[in-house]
C-alpha positions in Angstrom: -39.4 18.4 -14.3 -38.9 14.4 -15.1 -35.9 13.3 -14.7 -35.4 11.6 -18.4 -36.8 15.5 -19.7 -34.5 17.2 -17.8 -31.2 15.1 -19.1 -32.6 15.4 -23.0 -32.4 19.3 -22.0 -29.2 19.1 -21.2 -27.7 16.8 -23.6 -30.0 16.5 -26.4 -33.0 14.6 -27.3 -30.7 11.7 -29.3 -28.6 11.0 -26.9 -31.0 9.8 -23.9 -31.4 6.4 -24.8 -34.8 4.7 -22.9 -35.8 2.6 -26.0 -35.2 -1.4 -24.4 -33.9 -2.6 -27.9 -31.5 0.3 -28.1 -30.0 0.1 -24.5 -29.8 -3.5 -24.6 -26.2 -3.6 -25.2 -25.5 -1.3 -22.4 -27.3 -3.6 -19.9 -25.1 -6.6 -20.3 -21.7 -7.3 -19.9 -19.7 -8.7 -22.8 -19.7 -12.1 -21.4 -23.2 -12.0 -20.9 -22.9 -13.2 -17.2 -24.6 -10.1 -15.4 -27.8 -8.2 -17.1 -29.1 -5.1 -15.4 -32.0 -2.8 -16.0 -32.2 1.3 -16.6 -34.2 3.6 -16.5 -32.0 5.4 -19.5 -28.6 5.7 -21.0 -27.3 8.8 -21.1 -24.5 9.5 -24.0 -22.7 13.2 -23.3 -20.5 14.8 -25.1 -18.3 16.9 -23.3 -17.3 16.4 -19.7 -19.3 19.3 -18.6 -22.5 17.4 -20.1 -21.2 14.5 -18.0 -21.1 16.6 -14.7 -24.6 17.9 -15.5 -26.2 14.4 -16.2 -24.4 13.4 -12.4 -25.8 16.4 -11.1 -29.6 15.8 -11.8 -28.9 12.0 -10.7 -27.4 13.3 -7.5 -30.5 16.0 -7.1 -33.0 13.1 -7.7 -30.8 10.3 -5.5 -30.7 8.3 -9.0 -27.6 6.2 -9.0 -25.3 6.4 -11.9 -23.2 3.6 -13.6 -20.6 4.6 -15.9 -19.7 2.8 -18.7 -16.9 2.6 -21.1 -16.3 0.3 -23.6 -18.5 -2.7 -21.8 -15.3 -5.2 -22.2 -14.8 -5.6 -18.2 -14.5 -9.1 -17.0 -16.2 -8.2 -13.4 -19.6 -6.6 -14.3 -18.5 -3.1 -12.9 -20.4 -1.6 -15.8 -23.5 -3.2 -15.6 -26.4 -2.0 -13.4 -28.4 -3.6 -11.1 -31.7 -5.2 -12.0 -34.1 -2.6 -10.4 -34.2 -0.4 -13.1 -33.8 2.6 -11.2 -29.9 3.6 -12.9 -28.9 6.0 -15.3 -26.3 4.6 -17.4 -23.6 7.3 -18.6 -22.2 6.0 -22.0 -18.9 7.9 -22.7 -18.2 6.4 -26.2 -18.8 10.1 -28.0 -16.3 11.3 -25.8 -13.5 10.7 -28.2 -11.6 13.5 -29.0 -8.0 13.3 -28.5 -7.2 16.7 -27.3 -3.3 17.4 -27.5 0.0 15.4 -28.3 3.1 16.5 -26.8 5.7 14.4 -28.6 8.5 17.0 -26.4 7.1 16.1 -22.9 6.1 12.2 -24.0 2.2 13.0 -22.9 -1.3 12.5 -24.8 -4.3 14.3 -23.7 -7.4 12.2 -24.3 -11.3 11.9 -23.6 -12.0 9.3 -21.4 -14.1 7.7 -24.3 -10.9 7.4 -26.7 -10.5 3.4 -27.8 -7.0 2.5 -27.0 -6.1 1.3 -30.3 -6.7 4.9 -31.5 -4.1 6.5 -28.7 -1.8 3.6 -29.9 -2.6 5.0 -33.2 -1.7 8.4 -32.6 0.9 8.4 -30.8 2.5 6.6 -33.5 2.2 9.5 -35.7 4.3 11.0 -33.7 7.0 8.9 -33.6 5.7 8.0 -30.0 4.4 4.6 -28.2 2.0 4.3 -25.4 2.3 0.6 -24.6 -1.0 -0.5 -22.9 -1.9 -3.7 -25.3 -5.1 -5.5 -24.2 -6.7 -8.2 -26.3 -9.4 -5.7 -26.6 -7.9 -2.8 -27.3 -9.7 -2.2 -30.7 -13.0 -2.1 -28.1 -11.9 -0.8 -25.2 -12.1 2.8 -23.9 -9.4 4.4 -21.6 -11.9 5.5 -19.2 -12.5 2.1 -18.4 -8.6 1.1 -18.6 -8.4 3.8 -16.1 -11.3 2.5 -13.4 -9.9 -0.7 -13.3 -6.0 -0.5 -13.6 -6.1 -2.3 -16.4 -2.8 -4.2 -16.9 -2.1 -5.7 -20.1 1.1 -8.0 -21.8 3.6 -5.2 -21.4 3.3 -4.4 -17.7 6.6 -5.9 -16.8 8.4 -3.0 -18.4 5.8 -0.4 -18.5 3.6 -0.9 -15.2 -0.2 -1.1 -14.9 -2.3 1.8 -16.2 -1.3 3.7 -12.5 1.7 3.8 -14.0 1.0 5.3 -17.3 -1.0 8.3 -16.0 0.1 11.8 -15.2 -3.0 13.9 -15.1 -7.0 13.1 -14.9 -10.7 15.1 -15.2 -12.9 13.7 -13.1 -16.6 14.5 -12.9 -17.4 13.9 -9.3 -20.4 13.1 -7.4 -21.7 16.4 -7.2 -22.0 17.5 -10.3 -18.1 19.6 -10.2 -15.6 18.9 -12.5 -12.3 18.2 -10.8 -9.3 19.3 -13.7 -6.2 17.4 -12.4 -5.0 17.3 -16.0 -1.4 18.1 -14.8 1.4 16.8 -17.4 3.8 16.8 -14.6 6.0 14.3 -13.8 7.0 16.1 -10.2 4.6 17.3 -8.5 4.8 17.4 -4.4 2.1 19.5 -3.8 0.3 17.0 -1.6 -2.2 14.0 -2.0 -1.9 12.4 -5.1 -5.6 12.4 -5.9 -5.6 11.0 -8.9 -4.8 7.8 -7.9 -8.0 7.5 -6.2 -9.8 7.1 -9.0 -7.6 4.9 -10.8 -8.7 1.7 -10.2 -11.9 2.5 -8.5 -14.5 1.2 -11.1 -16.5 4.8 -11.0 -17.4 4.6 -7.3 -16.2 7.8 -6.4 -16.1 9.5 -9.8 -16.8 9.3 -13.7 -13.1 9.9 -15.3 -13.7 12.6 -18.0 -10.3 12.9 -19.5 -6.7 11.8 -18.9 -2.9 12.8 -19.3 -0.9 9.7 -20.7 2.8 8.9 -20.4 4.2 8.3 -24.3 7.5 6.6 -24.6 9.9 6.2 -27.5 8.7 4.1 -30.5 10.9 1.1 -30.1 13.3 0.8 -33.7 13.9 -3.1 -33.0 11.4 -5.2 -31.4 11.5 -9.2 -31.2 9.5 -12.1 -30.3 10.0 -15.5 -29.2 7.5 -18.7 -28.4 9.1 -21.4 -25.9 8.4 -24.5 -24.9 9.2 -25.5 -21.6 8.4 -28.3 -18.6 6.5 -25.7 -16.0 6.3 -22.8 -14.2 9.3 -23.1 -12.2 11.2 -23.6 -15.6 9.8 -20.1 -16.9 10.8 -18.0 -13.4 14.7 -19.5 -14.4 14.4 -18.3 -17.9 13.1 -15.3 -16.6 16.0 -14.5 -14.6 18.2 -14.9 -17.6 16.6 -12.9 -19.7 16.6 -10.2 -17.5 20.2 -10.6 -16.6 21.0 -9.8 -20.6 18.0 -7.9 -21.9 17.5 -5.8 -18.9 14.6 -3.8 -19.1 14.2 -4.0 -23.2 12.2 -7.1 -21.6 8.6 -6.0 -22.8 6.5 -9.3 -21.9 6.8 -12.8 -20.6 3.2 -14.7 -21.1 2.8 -17.9 -20.0 0.0 -20.1 -21.6 -0.7 -24.2 -20.4 -1.0 -26.7 -23.5 -4.9 -26.7 -22.6 -5.1 -23.3 -22.7 -3.1 -23.3 -26.2 -5.1 -25.6 -27.7 -8.8 -24.4 -26.7 -7.6 -20.9 -29.1 -6.5 -23.4 -31.5 -9.6 -25.2 -31.9 -11.9 -22.0 -31.6 -9.9 -19.0 -33.7 -9.1 -19.4 -37.6 -6.1 -18.9 -39.1 -3.8 -19.7 -35.9 -1.3 -22.0 -35.6 1.7 -23.3 -32.7 4.5 -22.1 -34.2 6.6 -24.5 -32.0 7.3 -28.4 -33.4 7.2 -29.5 -29.8 4.6 -30.6 -27.8 5.0 -29.2 -23.8 3.0 -28.9 -21.1 3.6 -25.0 -21.1 4.2 -22.1 -23.7 6.1 -19.0 -23.4 5.2 -16.2 -25.3 8.4 -13.7 -25.3 8.6 -9.9 -25.9 11.7 -7.5 -26.3 12.5 -4.3 -28.0 15.0 -1.5 -27.9 14.3 2.3 -28.6 17.9 2.8 -30.2 17.9 -0.2 -32.3 21.5 -0.8 -32.0 21.7 -4.0 -30.2 21.0 -7.6 -32.0 18.2 -8.2 -29.6 17.2 -11.4 -31.8 20.8 -12.5 -31.3 20.3 -11.6 -27.4 17.4 -14.1 -27.7 18.8 -16.6 -29.3 21.6 -17.1 -26.7 19.9 -17.3 -24.0 17.5 -19.5 -25.6 20.2 -21.8 -26.7 21.5 -21.8 -23.4 18.4 -22.7 -22.1 17.9 -25.6 -23.9 21.0 -26.6 -23.1 21.0 -26.6 -20.1 17.3 -28.5 -19.6 15.4 -25.0 -18.9 13.2 -25.2 -21.9 12.4 -28.0 -24.6 12.1 -25.8 -27.5 11.8 -22.1 -29.0 11.2 -20.2 -31.8 12.3 -16.8 -32.6 10.1 -15.3 -34.5 11.9 -14.1 -38.1 9.1 -11.4 -39.3 6.7 -9.2 -38.0 4.2 -11.9 -39.3 5.3 -14.7 -37.2 5.8 -11.9 -34.4 1.8 -10.9 -35.0 0.7 -15.0 -34.7 2.5 -15.6 -31.6 0.9 -12.3 -30.1 -2.3 -13.3 -31.8 -2.2 -16.7 -29.9 -2.3 -14.6 -26.5 -4.7 -12.0 -27.2 -7.5 -14.7 -28.5 -7.3 -16.8 -25.4 -10.8 -14.9 -24.2 -12.8 -15.7 -27.5 -11.6 -18.6 -27.4 -12.5 -19.3 -23.8 -16.1 -18.5 -24.4 -16.7 -20.0 -27.4 -15.3 -23.5 -25.5 -18.0 -23.4 -22.2 -18.7 -21.6 -19.1 -15.6 -20.0 -18.1 -15.0 -18.6 -14.4 -11.8 -16.9 -14.9 -9.4 -15.4 -11.9 -7.2 -12.7 -11.9 -4.9 -13.7 -9.1 -1.6 -12.4 -8.1 0.7 -13.9 -6.1 4.5 -12.9 -5.1 6.8 -14.2 -8.6 8.6 -17.1 -6.2 5.5 -18.5 -5.1 4.1 -19.3 -8.9 4.9 -22.2 -9.0 3.3 -23.7 -5.8 0.3 -21.0 -6.6 -0.1 -23.6 -9.8 0.2 -26.4 -8.1 -2.0 -26.3 -5.4 -5.1 -25.0 -8.2 -4.3 -27.8 -10.3 -5.0 -30.2 -7.6 -7.2 -28.8 -5.8 -9.7 -28.0 -8.5 -9.2 -31.1 -10.3 -10.3 -32.9 -7.6 -13.1 -31.5 -6.7 -14.4 -30.6 -10.6 -12.4 -33.3 -12.4 -15.3 -32.7 -15.3 -13.9 -29.3 -15.6 -10.9 -28.0 -17.9 -8.7 -25.8 -15.9 -5.9 -23.9 -18.1 -3.7 -21.1 -16.7 -2.3 -17.7 -18.9 -1.0 -14.6 -18.1 1.6 -12.3 -17.0 4.4 -14.3 -15.4 6.7 -11.9 -14.8 4.6 -9.8 -12.7 3.1 -12.5 -10.8 -0.6 -12.4 -12.1 -1.5 -15.8 -13.6 -5.0 -16.1 -14.5 -6.6 -19.7 -13.6 -9.3 -20.3 -16.0 -12.0 -23.4 -15.2 -14.4 -24.5 -18.5 -17.2 -26.4 -17.9 -19.4 -27.5 -20.8 -22.3 -25.4 -20.8 -25.4 -29.0 -21.0 -23.5 -29.6 -17.2 -25.7 -26.3 -16.0 -29.1 -25.9 -17.7 -29.8 -23.3 -14.2 -28.0 -20.3 -14.4 -27.9 -20.4 -10.4 -26.5 -23.7 -10.2 -24.2 -22.4 -12.1 -23.1 -19.6 -10.2 -23.2 -22.2 -6.8 -20.2 -23.8 -8.6 -18.2 -21.1 -9.8 -18.5 -19.5 -6.3 -16.9 -22.8 -5.0 -14.2 -22.7 -7.9 -12.8 -18.9 -7.0 -13.3 -19.7 -3.6 -10.4 -22.6 -3.9 -8.2 -20.0 -6.2 -8.6 -17.2 -4.1 -7.7 -18.9 -0.7 -4.5 -20.1 -2.7 -3.5 -16.9 -3.6 -4.4 -15.3 -0.1 -2.0 -18.1 1.8 0.8 -17.1 -0.5 0.3 -13.4 0.0 -1.8 -12.7 -3.1 -4.5 -10.3 -3.8 -8.0 -11.8 -5.6 -7.6 -9.1 -8.3 -4.6 -7.9 -10.3 -5.8 -5.9 -13.3 -9.6 -6.7 -14.1 -10.9 -5.1 -10.9 -13.7 -6.3 -8.2 -16.9 -5.2 -9.8 -20.0 -6.8 -8.9 -18.4 -10.4 -9.1 -16.2 -10.0 -6.0 -17.7 -7.4 -4.4 -19.0 -9.8 -1.5 -16.2 -11.8 -1.1 -13.6 -8.9 -0.8 -14.2 -8.4 2.9 -12.7 -12.2 3.1 -9.6 -11.2 1.9 -8.9 -7.8 2.5 -7.8 -6.1 5.7 -10.7 -4.8 8.0 -8.7 -1.4 8.7 -8.1 -1.0 4.7 -12.2 -1.6 3.9 -13.0 1.2 6.5 -10.7 3.4 5.1 -12.1 2.7 1.7 -15.7 2.9 3.1 -14.5 6.6 4.8 -13.1 7.7 1.3 -16.4 6.8 -0.3 -18.7 8.5 2.1 -16.8 11.6 1.6 -16.7 11.9 -1.9 -20.4 10.4 -2.6 -22.6 10.6 0.3 -25.8 10.2 -1.4 -24.1 6.5 -2.6 -24.8 7.2 -6.0 -21.9 6.2 -7.8 -21.9 2.9 -9.4 -23.6 1.3 -6.4 -22.9 -2.4 -5.5 -19.5 -2.5 -7.0 -16.5 -2.8 -4.6 -17.9 -2.2 -1.5 -21.3 -4.0 -0.7 -22.9 -2.6 2.6 
């Protein structure tokens, strides 16, 4: 029996797509940078169907490419050009399986859209704190597979910190049921952590138990104008001393990045009157609601203005004004894509070394690529500033020429991060974008251990080949 007939027999004829036009959205990443081909796109509806499709692929040595919302930044969910792979789309697996407010846990299918999980948690008076610009379309399985971060990492951590248990379809077609809603379990290796951040190279996440938190009773946001990253770190220290763990988000944006958002995104504006080299977006919240967070922010920001740490600040006086501030932040990717051909980086360094990292990248990139627009945006509170280098499209009518320049740009940024004990990927993953260069920055012993795990779980090498690890 042909593999397409076998898969259709398992999941239904309408759930296996082979029409080229219907497959097209599954074969390109959202930035239109990576394109691939596939035998077909399977859309299973249950974990057992996922496992059955994987089993058939394993028996026929056919590569499998898992795909969630297809909002990734590194081409991790796009098949290669050979056309041998089967893409497994998880969009039909969108059930909220269980909500347990007393245990502060929610159990979901991997295909659930992040915003739907946030909304369901809110219905029972709880918060799921992962927040991303793509939260209306990204799926939780993809968030888990890349160990997504988002704007609230400062307080709540990455996806690794927000998961209690996983369910995974393994490369041999078995299902590992690790959907345990436990906060303490010392019965051996923490297997779920193998699959978080693995980008589908070790198995396909089909379900998850996620941590919930009390819904904040009060939340306050502010936007701040300041001279540079060093001043941002001084303000961060002052806010932490006053607000403690009520500080949720502390995001930085260079003036050049803000200008792109204002140029390309309708109905947004800068609420701060003072022009400055950098801006901060700050959010603090409290579940008890007893403290005057707005007053706290105003006091700290007033002192920072008086001692010259910041140039100006606005504390949002309404939910609408707060939403405006965060819309500026969450519109960055869309604005940059509209502006031109972007080379975006997801590096992290120790927080104390952020100022020198930014200065190094600014000088090196400005000297080598004076025709480019280099901007900065990201999570300064956890050391993850995105360096984005944008070229006008007309400079590169040849895609290969752009890729050569992009490689040079990325080497400059990654070398600057590595020189300061940093990482080339903080939250976007490796995918196919960085797979070939990972050996330049990863310790050889770490790579050996990673390859040993890959061989053990996926001896046939069918799971998302060409992503993270290359032969």
